[in-house]
Each structure stands twice: as C-alpha cells, then as structure tokens.
The first five atom37 places (N, CA, C, CB, O) and aatype in JSON, in Angstrom:
{
  "aatype": [12, 7, 0, 13, 16, 0, 16, 18, 13, 10, 7, 13, 9, 14, 7, 19, 16, 5, 9, 15, 9, 15, 7, 9, 13, 3, 13, 12, 7, 7, 0, 10, 0, 6, 13, 10, 7, 16, 13, 0, 10, 19, 17, 19, 19, 10, 8, 16, 0, 16, 0, 16, 3, 9, 11, 7, 2, 15, 13, 18, 7, 10, 0, 9, 7, 13, 16, 9, 12, 15, 15, 0, 18, 7, 10, 7, 7, 9, 16, 7, 7, 6, 13, 2, 14, 0, 19, 0, 19, 7, 9, 15, 16, 9, 7, 12, 16, 16, 17, 3, 2, 9, 10, 0, 13, 10, 10, 7, 5, 10, 10, 0, 7, 19, 0, 0, 0, 13, 19, 13, 11, 18, 19, 16, 7, 3, 14, 10, 11, 16, 2, 6, 2, 7, 11],
  "atom_mask": [
    [1, 1, 1, 1, 1],
    [1, 1, 1, 0, 1],
    [1, 1, 1, 1, 1],
    [1, 1, 1, 1, 1],
    [1, 1, 1, 1, 1],
    [1, 1, 1, 1, 1],
    [1, 1, 1, 1, 1],
    [1, 1, 1, 1, 1],
    [1, 1, 1, 1, 1],
    [1, 1, 1, 1, 1],
    [1, 1, 1, 0, 1],
    [1, 1, 1, 1, 1],
    [1, 1, 1, 1, 1],
    [1, 1, 1, 1, 1],
    [1, 1, 1, 0, 1],
    [1, 1, 1, 1, 1],
    [1, 1, 1, 1, 1],
    [1, 1, 1, 1, 1],
    [1, 1, 1, 1, 1],
    [1, 1, 1, 1, 1],
    [1, 1, 1, 1, 1],
    [1, 1, 1, 1, 1],
    [1, 1, 1, 0, 1],
    [1, 1, 1, 1, 1],
    [1, 1, 1, 1, 1],
    [1, 1, 1, 1, 1],
    [1, 1, 1, 1, 1],
    [1, 1, 1, 1, 1],
    [1, 1, 1, 0, 1],
    [1, 1, 1, 0, 1],
    [1, 1, 1, 1, 1],
    [1, 1, 1, 1, 1],
    [1, 1, 1, 1, 1],
    [1, 1, 1, 1, 1],
    [1, 1, 1, 1, 1],
    [1, 1, 1, 1, 1],
    [1, 1, 1, 0, 1],
    [1, 1, 1, 1, 1],
    [1, 1, 1, 1, 1],
    [1, 1, 1, 1, 1],
    [1, 1, 1, 1, 1],
    [1, 1, 1, 1, 1],
    [1, 1, 1, 1, 1],
    [1, 1, 1, 1, 1],
    [1, 1, 1, 1, 1],
    [1, 1, 1, 1, 1],
    [1, 1, 1, 1, 1],
    [1, 1, 1, 1, 1],
    [1, 1, 1, 1, 1],
    [1, 1, 1, 1, 1],
    [1, 1, 1, 1, 1],
    [1, 1, 1, 1, 1],
    [1, 1, 1, 1, 1],
    [1, 1, 1, 1, 1],
    [1, 1, 1, 1, 1],
    [1, 1, 1, 0, 1],
    [1, 1, 1, 1, 1],
    [1, 1, 1, 1, 1],
    [1, 1, 1, 1, 1],
    [1, 1, 1, 1, 1],
    [1, 1, 1, 0, 1],
    [1, 1, 1, 1, 1],
    [1, 1, 1, 1, 1],
    [1, 1, 1, 1, 1],
    [1, 1, 1, 0, 1],
    [1, 1, 1, 1, 1],
    [1, 1, 1, 1, 1],
    [1, 1, 1, 1, 1],
    [1, 1, 1, 1, 1],
    [1, 1, 1, 1, 1],
    [1, 1, 1, 1, 1],
    [1, 1, 1, 1, 1],
    [1, 1, 1, 1, 1],
    [1, 1, 1, 0, 1],
    [1, 1, 1, 1, 1],
    [1, 1, 1, 0, 1],
    [1, 1, 1, 0, 1],
    [1, 1, 1, 1, 1],
    [1, 1, 1, 1, 1],
    [1, 1, 1, 0, 1],
    [1, 1, 1, 0, 1],
    [1, 1, 1, 1, 1],
    [1, 1, 1, 1, 1],
    [1, 1, 1, 1, 1],
    [1, 1, 1, 1, 1],
    [1, 1, 1, 1, 1],
    [1, 1, 1, 1, 1],
    [1, 1, 1, 1, 1],
    [1, 1, 1, 1, 1],
    [1, 1, 1, 0, 1],
    [1, 1, 1, 1, 1],
    [1, 1, 1, 1, 1],
    [1, 1, 1, 1, 1],
    [1, 1, 1, 1, 1],
    [1, 1, 1, 0, 1],
    [1, 1, 1, 1, 1],
    [1, 1, 1, 1, 1],
    [1, 1, 1, 1, 1],
    [1, 1, 1, 1, 1],
    [1, 1, 1, 1, 1],
    [1, 1, 1, 1, 1],
    [1, 1, 1, 1, 1],
    [1, 1, 1, 1, 1],
    [1, 1, 1, 1, 1],
    [1, 1, 1, 1, 1],
    [1, 1, 1, 1, 1],
    [1, 1, 1, 1, 1],
    [1, 1, 1, 0, 1],
    [1, 1, 1, 1, 1],
    [1, 1, 1, 1, 1],
    [1, 1, 1, 1, 1],
    [1, 1, 1, 1, 1],
    [1, 1, 1, 0, 1],
    [1, 1, 1, 1, 1],
    [1, 1, 1, 1, 1],
    [1, 1, 1, 1, 1],
    [1, 1, 1, 1, 1],
    [1, 1, 1, 1, 1],
    [1, 1, 1, 1, 1],
    [1, 1, 1, 1, 1],
    [1, 1, 1, 1, 1],
    [1, 1, 1, 1, 1],
    [1, 1, 1, 1, 1],
    [1, 1, 1, 1, 1],
    [1, 1, 1, 0, 1],
    [1, 1, 1, 1, 1],
    [1, 1, 1, 1, 1],
    [1, 1, 1, 1, 1],
    [1, 1, 1, 1, 1],
    [1, 1, 1, 1, 1],
    [1, 1, 1, 1, 1],
    [1, 1, 1, 1, 1],
    [1, 1, 1, 1, 1],
    [1, 1, 1, 0, 1],
    [1, 1, 1, 1, 1]
  ],
  "atom_positions": [
    [[13.56, 11.86, 37.63], [14.57, 11.6, 38.42], [15.52, 12.4, 38.55], [15.02, 10.66, 38.19], [16.14, 12.38, 39.62]],
    [[15.91, 13.34, 37.5], [16.87, 14.2, 37.61], [16.83, 14.86, 39.03], [0.0, 0.0, 0.0], [17.68, 14.62, 39.89]],
    [[15.95, 15.55, 39.16], [15.91, 16.43, 40.45], [16.11, 15.74, 41.62], [14.66, 17.13, 40.62], [16.89, 16.26, 42.42]],
    [[15.54, 14.62, 41.95], [15.8, 13.51, 42.51], [17.31, 12.86, 43.02], [15.26, 12.81, 41.68], [17.71, 12.97, 44.18]],
    [[17.87, 12.33, 42.21], [19.16, 12.48, 41.65], [20.34, 13.6, 42.02], [18.86, 12.62, 40.38], [21.4, 13.51, 42.64]],
    [[19.9, 14.29, 41.6], [20.73, 15.95, 42.14], [20.53, 16.19, 43.16], [20.39, 17.32, 41.59], [21.52, 16.49, 43.82]],
    [[19.52, 16.18, 43.69], [19.47, 16.77, 45.34], [20.01, 15.73, 46.22], [17.85, 17.11, 45.96], [20.26, 16.04, 47.39]],
    [[20.27, 14.26, 45.72], [20.92, 13.5, 46.48], [22.18, 13.79, 46.54], [20.75, 12.38, 46.21], [22.64, 14.18, 47.61]],
    [[22.72, 13.71, 45.8], [24.29, 14.29, 46.1], [24.5, 15.68, 46.35], [25.22, 14.06, 44.94], [25.64, 16.06, 46.61]],
    [[23.29, 16.7, 46.28], [23.71, 17.89, 46.88], [23.53, 17.78, 48.48], [22.89, 19.07, 46.26], [23.81, 18.76, 49.16]],
    [[23.13, 16.73, 49.01], [23.27, 16.43, 49.76], [24.68, 16.27, 50.86], [0.0, 0.0, 0.0], [24.65, 16.2, 52.08]],
    [[25.82, 16.23, 50.02], [26.92, 15.75, 50.27], [27.93, 17.16, 50.14], [27.17, 14.49, 49.3], [29.14, 16.97, 50.04]],
    [[27.53, 18.18, 50.14], [27.98, 19.59, 49.6], [27.97, 20.45, 51.4], [26.48, 20.41, 48.08], [26.91, 20.9, 51.82]],
    [[28.85, 20.51, 51.97], [28.61, 21.1, 52.92], [28.25, 22.23, 52.93], [29.29, 21.03, 53.48], [28.61, 22.9, 51.96]],
    [[27.44, 22.91, 53.95], [26.76, 24.28, 54.39], [25.75, 24.24, 53.42], [0.0, 0.0, 0.0], [25.63, 25.37, 52.95]],
    [[24.89, 23.36, 52.87], [23.56, 23.33, 52.2], [22.46, 23.33, 52.93], [23.41, 22.32, 51.46], [22.1, 22.16, 53.01]],
    [[21.81, 23.95, 53.45], [20.66, 23.29, 54.48], [19.55, 24.27, 54.01], [21.03, 23.36, 56.4], [18.48, 23.66, 54.07]],
    [[19.38, 25.41, 53.61], [17.9, 26.38, 53.23], [17.92, 27.11, 52.5], [17.29, 27.18, 54.05], [18.95, 27.77, 52.67]],
    [[17.18, 27.57, 51.4], [17.28, 28.72, 50.48], [16.81, 29.97, 51.47], [16.26, 28.51, 49.02], [16.0, 29.97, 52.4]],
    [[17.58, 30.95, 50.93], [17.36, 32.32, 51.6], [15.93, 33.04, 50.98], [18.78, 33.35, 51.26], [15.69, 33.44, 49.84]],
    [[15.22, 33.03, 51.99], [13.88, 33.81, 51.43], [14.04, 35.48, 51.89], [12.27, 33.05, 52.23], [15.16, 35.9, 52.18]],
    [[12.92, 36.31, 51.92], [12.92, 37.57, 52.34], [11.34, 37.08, 53.19], [13.04, 38.94, 50.95], [10.31, 36.67, 52.66]],
    [[11.57, 37.27, 54.41], [10.22, 37.03, 55.06], [9.85, 35.86, 55.47], [0.0, 0.0, 0.0], [10.54, 34.94, 55.89]],
    [[8.41, 35.96, 55.31], [7.32, 34.48, 55.55], [7.35, 34.16, 53.95], [5.26, 34.84, 56.33], [7.42, 35.09, 53.15]],
    [[7.3, 33.08, 53.62], [6.98, 32.49, 51.69], [5.13, 33.18, 52.24], [7.21, 29.61, 51.07], [4.42, 32.95, 53.22]],
    [[4.98, 34.13, 50.93], [3.25, 34.19, 50.67], [3.04, 33.66, 49.51], [2.49, 35.66, 50.62], [3.77, 33.92, 48.55]],
    [[1.71, 32.58, 49.41], [1.72, 31.76, 48.29], [1.61, 32.84, 47.14], [0.53, 30.64, 48.33], [2.48, 32.78, 46.27]],
    [[0.73, 33.75, 47.04], [0.56, 34.5, 45.65], [1.6, 35.44, 45.49], [-0.78, 35.28, 45.49], [1.6, 35.95, 44.37]],
    [[2.56, 35.87, 46.33], [3.86, 36.34, 45.91], [4.88, 35.61, 45.66], [0.0, 0.0, 0.0], [5.96, 36.09, 45.29]],
    [[4.65, 34.21, 45.85], [5.33, 33.47, 45.35], [5.66, 32.65, 44.19], [0.0, 0.0, 0.0], [6.66, 32.13, 43.7]],
    [[4.34, 32.73, 43.93], [3.42, 32.24, 42.57], [3.76, 33.08, 41.52], [1.75, 32.35, 42.72], [4.33, 32.75, 40.47]],
    [[3.3, 34.39, 41.93], [3.5, 35.28, 40.82], [5.16, 35.65, 40.66], [2.56, 36.65, 41.09], [5.49, 36.21, 39.62]],
    [[5.87, 35.44, 41.35], [7.32, 35.48, 41.24], [7.94, 34.4, 40.38], [7.89, 35.4, 42.56], [8.91, 34.59, 39.64]],
    [[7.39, 33.41, 40.52], [7.88, 32.2, 39.55], [7.11, 32.1, 38.43], [7.85, 30.83, 40.16], [7.63, 31.47, 37.51]],
    [[6.24, 32.45, 38.3], [5.85, 32.97, 37.06], [5.77, 33.79, 36.55], [5.23, 32.9, 36.81], [4.88, 33.85, 35.7]],
    [[6.73, 34.99, 36.77], [7.18, 36.03, 36.03], [8.74, 35.68, 35.7], [6.94, 37.41, 36.83], [9.38, 36.2, 34.79]],
    [[9.25, 34.65, 36.66], [10.82, 34.29, 35.89], [10.73, 33.17, 35.23], [0.0, 0.0, 0.0], [11.68, 32.71, 34.6]],
    [[9.4, 32.54, 35.31], [9.63, 31.52, 34.18], [9.1, 31.93, 32.96], [9.07, 30.21, 34.45], [9.61, 31.43, 31.96]],
    [[8.38, 32.56, 32.85], [7.78, 33.57, 31.71], [9.02, 33.85, 30.89], [7.07, 35.1, 32.33], [9.32, 33.31, 29.83]],
    [[9.67, 34.76, 31.52], [11.29, 35.36, 31.38], [11.98, 34.66, 30.44], [12.22, 35.25, 32.71], [12.34, 35.03, 29.32]],
    [[12.21, 33.08, 31.28], [12.95, 32.4, 30.46], [12.39, 31.62, 29.73], [13.76, 31.86, 30.95], [13.24, 31.41, 28.86]],
    [[11.17, 30.81, 29.4], [10.58, 30.14, 28.67], [10.46, 31.1, 27.39], [9.4, 29.64, 29.33], [10.56, 30.53, 26.3]],
    [[10.28, 32.39, 27.4], [9.87, 33.54, 26.24], [11.22, 33.86, 25.58], [9.12, 35.09, 26.92], [11.23, 34.3, 24.43]],
    [[12.07, 33.71, 26.09], [13.46, 34.02, 25.72], [14.0, 32.77, 25.34], [14.29, 34.68, 26.82], [14.88, 32.9, 24.49]],
    [[13.74, 31.41, 25.74], [14.55, 30.44, 24.87], [13.63, 30.38, 23.77], [14.91, 28.93, 25.51], [14.16, 30.78, 22.73]],
    [[12.5, 30.04, 23.66], [11.53, 30.45, 22.71], [12.17, 31.35, 21.21], [10.5, 31.4, 23.63], [12.39, 30.84, 20.11]],
    [[12.3, 32.29, 21.48], [12.63, 33.13, 20.53], [14.22, 33.22, 20.24], [12.05, 34.38, 20.93], [14.73, 33.68, 19.21]],
    [[14.82, 32.77, 21.22], [16.67, 32.56, 21.03], [16.97, 30.8, 20.55], [17.7, 32.91, 23.06], [17.74, 30.52, 19.62]],
    [[16.45, 30.08, 21.11], [16.78, 28.82, 20.41], [15.71, 27.87, 20.06], [17.67, 28.12, 21.16], [15.74, 26.67, 20.33]],
    [[14.77, 28.49, 19.44], [13.79, 27.6, 18.68], [13.43, 28.03, 17.3], [12.52, 27.5, 19.43], [13.25, 27.33, 16.3]],
    [[13.37, 29.5, 17.46], [12.37, 30.1, 16.16], [13.7, 30.36, 14.82], [11.34, 32.08, 16.76], [14.61, 31.16, 14.6]],
    [[13.16, 29.22, 14.25], [13.75, 28.72, 12.64], [14.54, 30.31, 11.85], [11.95, 28.05, 11.36], [15.53, 30.29, 11.13]],
    [[13.92, 31.31, 12.17], [14.2, 32.69, 11.63], [15.96, 32.81, 11.87], [13.19, 34.0, 12.59], [16.75, 33.4, 11.14]],
    [[16.2, 32.19, 12.9], [17.37, 32.97, 13.52], [18.2, 31.32, 13.67], [16.92, 34.11, 15.3], [18.97, 31.2, 14.62]],
    [[18.07, 30.44, 12.98], [18.68, 29.32, 13.03], [20.28, 29.45, 13.25], [18.32, 28.66, 11.85], [20.8, 30.4, 12.68]],
    [[21.02, 28.71, 13.92], [22.64, 28.97, 13.97], [23.33, 29.92, 14.68], [0.0, 0.0, 0.0], [24.54, 30.1, 14.81]],
    [[22.42, 30.46, 15.11], [22.78, 32.18, 16.25], [23.2, 31.15, 17.03], [21.28, 33.59, 17.12], [22.91, 29.96, 17.15]],
    [[24.16, 32.12, 17.66], [25.38, 32.06, 18.75], [25.12, 32.36, 19.68], [26.45, 32.69, 18.66], [25.67, 31.65, 20.52]],
    [[24.19, 33.47, 20.32], [23.74, 34.03, 21.08], [22.9, 33.56, 22.46], [23.29, 34.61, 20.38], [22.84, 34.0, 23.61]],
    [[22.22, 32.34, 21.65], [21.56, 32.15, 22.69], [21.66, 31.62, 24.07], [20.97, 31.74, 22.31], [20.75, 31.84, 24.87]],
    [[22.69, 30.97, 24.4], [23.04, 30.81, 25.68], [23.28, 32.19, 26.8], [0.0, 0.0, 0.0], [22.85, 32.43, 27.93]],
    [[24.13, 32.86, 25.91], [24.51, 34.3, 26.96], [22.69, 34.75, 27.23], [25.76, 36.03, 25.78], [22.31, 34.88, 28.39]],
    [[21.66, 34.97, 26.0], [20.54, 35.51, 26.53], [19.66, 34.68, 27.59], [19.8, 35.85, 25.44], [18.93, 35.24, 28.41]],
    [[19.8, 33.15, 27.47], [19.36, 32.4, 28.33], [20.05, 32.46, 29.86], [19.43, 31.21, 27.7], [19.34, 32.49, 30.87]],
    [[21.17, 32.46, 29.91], [22.1, 32.55, 30.89], [21.61, 34.12, 31.94], [0.0, 0.0, 0.0], [21.33, 34.14, 33.14]],
    [[21.64, 35.06, 31.13], [21.37, 36.79, 31.63], [20.03, 36.79, 32.15], [21.42, 38.08, 30.3], [19.61, 37.48, 33.07]],
    [[19.39, 35.95, 31.47], [17.39, 36.03, 31.89], [17.52, 35.1, 32.93], [15.91, 35.33, 30.48], [16.59, 35.32, 33.7]],
    [[18.22, 34.16, 33.35], [17.84, 33.76, 34.21], [18.59, 34.33, 35.61], [17.83, 32.53, 33.89], [18.12, 34.35, 36.75]],
    [[20.04, 34.84, 35.1], [20.85, 35.45, 36.35], [19.91, 36.7, 36.71], [22.6, 35.96, 35.94], [19.86, 36.99, 37.9]],
    [[19.12, 37.51, 35.75], [18.6, 38.72, 36.23], [17.46, 38.36, 36.99], [18.3, 39.7, 35.19], [17.23, 38.94, 38.05]],
    [[16.68, 37.44, 36.54], [15.35, 37.06, 37.04], [15.54, 36.3, 38.84], [14.67, 35.79, 35.72], [14.63, 36.19, 39.66]],
    [[17.07, 35.85, 39.03], [17.03, 34.86, 40.15], [17.67, 36.45, 41.42], [18.43, 32.98, 39.77], [17.63, 36.47, 42.65]],
    [[18.1, 37.37, 40.61], [18.61, 38.57, 41.41], [17.44, 39.26, 41.64], [19.69, 39.48, 40.72], [17.39, 39.79, 42.75]],
    [[16.34, 39.44, 40.82], [15.28, 40.43, 41.31], [14.06, 39.58, 41.68], [0.0, 0.0, 0.0], [13.08, 40.1, 42.19]],
    [[14.11, 38.38, 41.44], [12.95, 37.86, 42.47], [13.2, 36.56, 43.38], [11.65, 37.51, 41.62], [12.31, 36.03, 44.05]],
    [[14.31, 36.2, 43.32], [15.37, 35.51, 44.0], [14.76, 35.43, 45.7], [0.0, 0.0, 0.0], [14.33, 34.44, 46.29]],
    [[14.91, 36.77, 46.19], [14.49, 36.85, 47.25], [13.08, 36.6, 48.05], [0.0, 0.0, 0.0], [12.87, 36.66, 49.26]],
    [[12.0, 36.23, 46.75], [11.34, 35.94, 47.42], [10.85, 34.26, 47.46], [10.59, 36.86, 47.21], [10.25, 33.73, 48.39]],
    [[11.21, 33.74, 46.45], [11.09, 32.14, 46.45], [12.73, 31.73, 46.38], [10.06, 31.46, 44.94], [12.8, 30.65, 45.78]],
    [[13.67, 32.07, 46.66], [14.68, 31.39, 45.82], [15.0, 31.27, 44.59], [0.0, 0.0, 0.0], [16.01, 30.62, 44.31]],
    [[14.33, 31.8, 43.73], [14.29, 31.71, 42.13], [14.24, 30.79, 41.69], [0.0, 0.0, 0.0], [15.16, 30.81, 40.86]],
    [[13.42, 29.22, 41.59], [13.61, 28.14, 40.99], [13.17, 28.06, 39.63], [13.14, 27.26, 41.67], [13.88, 27.3, 38.98]],
    [[12.19, 28.61, 38.95], [11.68, 28.66, 37.59], [11.45, 27.38, 37.07], [12.55, 29.35, 36.72], [11.03, 27.49, 35.92]],
    [[11.52, 26.52, 37.34], [11.86, 25.35, 37.12], [11.3, 24.07, 37.59], [12.83, 25.4, 37.37], [12.12, 23.53, 38.33]],
    [[10.13, 23.32, 37.43], [9.6, 22.29, 38.32], [10.44, 21.23, 38.95], [8.68, 21.66, 37.66], [10.35, 20.78, 40.1]],
    [[11.58, 20.78, 37.63], [12.47, 19.75, 38.47], [13.49, 20.57, 39.74], [13.6, 18.88, 37.22], [14.07, 19.96, 40.64]],
    [[13.53, 22.07, 39.55], [14.37, 22.6, 40.49], [13.87, 22.64, 41.85], [14.73, 23.82, 40.12], [14.42, 22.34, 42.91]],
    [[12.45, 23.17, 41.51], [11.45, 23.22, 42.51], [11.08, 21.92, 43.58], [10.29, 23.56, 41.72], [10.98, 22.03, 44.8]],
    [[10.9, 20.6, 42.75], [10.93, 18.94, 43.34], [12.16, 18.97, 43.87], [10.8, 17.57, 42.21], [12.01, 18.69, 45.07]],
    [[13.56, 19.19, 43.58], [14.65, 19.02, 44.26], [14.75, 19.39, 45.17], [0.0, 0.0, 0.0], [14.86, 18.48, 45.99]],
    [[14.8, 21.03, 45.9], [14.59, 21.98, 47.01], [13.78, 21.18, 47.93], [13.89, 23.35, 46.6], [14.11, 20.98, 49.1]],
    [[12.63, 20.71, 47.33], [11.93, 20.42, 48.79], [12.32, 19.24, 48.75], [10.31, 20.58, 49.1], [12.18, 18.82, 49.9]],
    [[12.8, 18.33, 48.03], [13.24, 16.83, 48.41], [14.22, 16.91, 49.39], [13.84, 15.98, 47.23], [14.38, 16.03, 50.23]],
    [[14.72, 17.68, 49.34], [16.37, 17.73, 50.08], [15.82, 18.59, 51.8], [17.93, 19.17, 48.73], [16.14, 18.28, 52.94]],
    [[15.01, 19.58, 51.37], [14.42, 20.2, 52.64], [14.86, 21.46, 52.62], [0.0, 0.0, 0.0], [14.86, 22.01, 53.72]],
    [[15.24, 22.09, 51.67], [15.88, 23.74, 51.42], [14.6, 24.54, 51.2], [17.03, 23.98, 49.88], [14.69, 25.73, 50.9]],
    [[12.97, 23.7, 51.39], [12.19, 24.73, 51.31], [11.0, 23.67, 51.64], [12.23, 25.68, 49.88], [11.05, 22.56, 51.13]],
    [[9.87, 24.05, 52.57], [8.93, 23.21, 52.69], [7.78, 22.63, 51.63], [8.47, 23.7, 53.58], [7.01, 23.4, 51.04]],
    [[7.76, 21.11, 51.45], [6.83, 20.81, 50.56], [5.31, 21.97, 50.73], [6.57, 19.13, 50.86], [4.6, 22.14, 49.74]],
    [[5.09, 22.41, 51.58], [4.02, 23.56, 51.39], [4.13, 24.28, 50.55], [3.82, 24.34, 52.25], [3.02, 24.6, 50.14]],
    [[5.02, 24.81, 49.98], [5.69, 25.76, 49.17], [5.46, 25.33, 47.59], [7.28, 25.81, 49.6], [5.45, 26.14, 46.67]],
    [[5.29, 24.04, 47.45], [5.44, 23.3, 46.09], [3.88, 23.77, 45.14], [5.59, 21.31, 46.46], [3.89, 23.37, 43.98]],
    [[3.24, 24.17, 45.35], [1.98, 24.26, 44.91], [2.2, 25.31, 44.63], [0.9, 24.0, 45.59], [2.01, 25.38, 43.41]],
    [[2.58, 26.51, 45.12], [3.12, 27.87, 44.77], [3.77, 27.82, 43.29], [4.24, 28.33, 45.9], [3.15, 27.99, 42.24]],
    [[5.17, 27.55, 43.44], [6.06, 27.22, 42.37], [5.47, 26.13, 41.05], [7.32, 26.57, 43.15], [5.65, 26.26, 39.84]],
    [[4.89, 25.31, 41.61], [4.21, 24.47, 40.08], [3.3, 25.39, 39.82], [3.37, 22.78, 40.15], [3.27, 25.75, 38.64]],
    [[2.46, 25.94, 40.6], [1.39, 26.85, 39.74], [2.29, 27.87, 39.08], [0.14, 27.69, 40.71], [2.42, 27.68, 37.87]],
    [[2.71, 28.52, 39.4], [3.57, 29.74, 38.57], [4.38, 29.27, 37.49], [0.0, 0.0, 0.0], [4.41, 29.85, 36.4]],
    [[5.07, 28.19, 37.76], [6.11, 27.86, 36.82], [5.15, 27.62, 35.58], [7.13, 26.53, 37.28], [5.14, 28.34, 34.59]],
    [[4.02, 26.06, 35.85], [3.32, 25.61, 34.75], [2.64, 26.8, 33.93], [2.32, 24.6, 35.22], [2.59, 26.84, 32.7]],
    [[2.15, 27.74, 34.76], [1.06, 28.56, 34.47], [2.48, 29.38, 33.19], [0.15, 29.63, 36.2], [2.56, 29.26, 31.96]],
    [[2.88, 29.72, 33.61], [4.21, 30.61, 32.91], [4.5, 30.06, 31.46], [5.78, 30.4, 33.88], [4.63, 30.78, 30.47]],
    [[4.59, 28.74, 31.49], [5.39, 28.21, 30.41], [4.11, 27.9, 29.32], [0.0, 0.0, 0.0], [4.28, 27.67, 28.12]],
    [[2.76, 27.95, 30.03], [1.87, 27.67, 28.49], [1.63, 29.45, 28.16], [-0.16, 26.51, 28.75], [1.38, 30.0, 27.08]],
    [[1.76, 29.87, 29.12], [1.71, 31.32, 28.75], [2.29, 31.99, 27.77], [2.04, 31.93, 29.59], [1.84, 32.82, 26.98]],
    [[3.9, 31.32, 27.98], [4.65, 31.96, 27.13], [4.68, 31.47, 25.85], [5.79, 32.04, 27.56], [4.97, 32.13, 24.86]],
    [[4.26, 29.95, 25.87], [3.99, 29.69, 24.6], [3.0, 29.81, 23.97], [4.19, 28.85, 24.39], [3.02, 29.59, 22.76]],
    [[1.97, 30.16, 24.56], [0.73, 30.96, 23.75], [1.01, 32.11, 23.15], [-0.38, 31.36, 24.59], [0.54, 32.42, 22.05]],
    [[1.94, 32.94, 23.96], [2.02, 34.59, 23.54], [3.16, 34.48, 22.32], [2.66, 35.81, 25.05], [3.2, 35.3, 21.41]],
    [[3.95, 33.47, 22.41], [5.02, 33.41, 21.36], [4.34, 33.06, 20.28], [6.16, 32.48, 21.58], [4.45, 33.66, 19.21]],
    [[3.46, 31.89, 20.51], [2.86, 31.56, 19.13], [1.83, 32.88, 18.28], [1.84, 30.11, 19.46], [1.55, 32.85, 17.09]],
    [[1.51, 33.72, 19.02], [0.47, 34.75, 18.96], [1.74, 35.5, 18.42], [-0.52, 35.3, 20.42], [1.92, 35.27, 17.23]],
    [[2.44, 36.13, 18.86], [3.02, 37.11, 18.35], [4.34, 36.58, 17.17], [3.47, 37.96, 19.63], [4.48, 37.58, 16.46]],
    [[4.86, 36.01, 16.9], [5.27, 34.84, 15.7], [4.61, 34.52, 14.85], [5.51, 33.67, 16.01], [5.1, 34.6, 13.72]],
    [[3.15, 33.99, 14.98], [2.68, 33.47, 14.18], [3.36, 31.86, 14.05], [0.0, 0.0, 0.0], [3.92, 31.35, 15.02]],
    [[3.25, 31.3, 13.02], [4.14, 29.9, 13.01], [5.41, 30.13, 12.79], [3.77, 28.88, 11.96], [5.92, 30.47, 11.72]],
    [[5.94, 29.94, 13.78], [7.73, 30.0, 13.71], [8.36, 28.57, 12.98], [8.5, 30.06, 15.57], [9.56, 28.31, 13.03]],
    [[7.67, 27.96, 12.51], [8.08, 26.34, 12.43], [8.13, 26.81, 10.46], [6.4, 24.69, 13.29], [8.86, 26.36, 9.57]],
    [[7.07, 27.84, 10.39], [6.89, 27.55, 8.6], [8.41, 28.1, 7.96], [5.29, 28.74, 7.74], [9.25, 28.83, 8.5]],
    [[8.43, 27.54, 6.74], [9.07, 28.28, 5.69], [8.53, 29.25, 5.28], [9.3, 27.7, 4.74], [7.34, 29.54, 5.31]],
    [[9.91, 30.12, 4.61], [9.63, 31.56, 3.88], [9.45, 30.98, 2.57], [10.9, 32.82, 3.94], [9.41, 29.78, 2.29]],
    [[9.35, 32.09, 1.72], [9.0, 31.78, 0.31], [10.06, 31.23, -0.66], [8.49, 32.97, -0.27], [9.91, 30.85, -1.82]],
    [[11.43, 31.29, 0.27], [12.19, 30.57, -0.61], [12.43, 29.11, 0.05], [13.52, 31.36, -0.93], [13.6, 28.76, -0.06]],
    [[11.73, 28.32, 0.61], [11.22, 27.39, 1.25], [12.49, 26.96, 2.09], [0.0, 0.0, 0.0], [12.94, 25.81, 2.04]],
    [[13.01, 27.94, 2.85], [14.09, 27.6, 3.61], [13.81, 27.96, 5.26], [15.33, 28.39, 2.98], [14.68, 27.72, 6.1]]
  ]
}
C-alpha cells in the first residue's frame, strides 16, 4: 500500500517520468545488480541496527545511508538502484520502468535478502543470545 500511495503522489512532481538506466535493460545484469545492492543493504542493516552486541549505537543511520548511496552510484546505472521490492513496485506502477523488469528486480532483491540473512546468521552465530553476564 505504501508503494502505491507514494507513487500516486509522485505523479504530481513535475519532470518525473522515467528512470535513467544505461543501455538496454538486461535481465541477468539487472537481477545481479539488484542482488548485490540489496545484499549490501540488508547486510549492513543486520549488522548495525539489529545486532545486540552493539545495542544503542549511533552510527547505524550513517552506515545504512552510505550503503544506499554507494550502491546507487555504483549500480544505479544498470537498474536505477531500487534495492527494495516496494520501490520496484512503485516505479513500475507509475511507469518509470516497465512491468517487464519487475521479475529481475524482485528476484534479485528477495534472493539477496534471504542470502544476507543466512550469511549474517552463519557469521555471527546467534546474535540474539545473551552473553555470560546475562546481558
């Protein structure tokens, strides 16, 4: 619902018509770009905003923001840099990209989210368990 609501109001902004991507949209390239950007984003969110060993940190916003910015600059020329299923649905709804591209967006993003969660769990063990002191 949020994607549809946002895209409705985005239509009132002058000059917003089409995302700029380099060349012809390639399914595998697009899915890979979305996978890499989404993996990086989910990985950073899990490590900075959810891990209990750094509870109360104040750097998670910067880390997440810089991850989005660097992914958008590095990969945005391929797909526009959505890295979020709601954004992919939103830009498809208002015609900033065609619905033909939605599978590449969603496949890359959803696989990346699952992969990042499994890798995070593997690397950190159980981040929600308490330490020896019960904290």
